[in-house]
N, C-alpha and C positions, 0 to 999 in steps of 0.2 A: 677361306672364301676365295681369296685371290687364286689359289691353286685350282679350285673347281672352275672358276671363270676361264682360266687359261686353257684347261683341258677341254671344256665345252666349246670354246672358241676354235681350238685346233680341230676338233671333230667336225665342227660345222664347216670349217675351211676345207678340210679334206673331202667332205661330201660334196661341197660346192664345186671343187676342182674336178671331181669325178664326173659330175653332171656336165661340166663344160667339155670334158674330153669326149663324152658320149656323143655330143652334138656334132 
């Protein structure tokens, strides 16, 4: 479960940074 939480968190963080770079 911890592994999945870390992976999902990393994906969300990457997508969030991508949106910030777009702006």
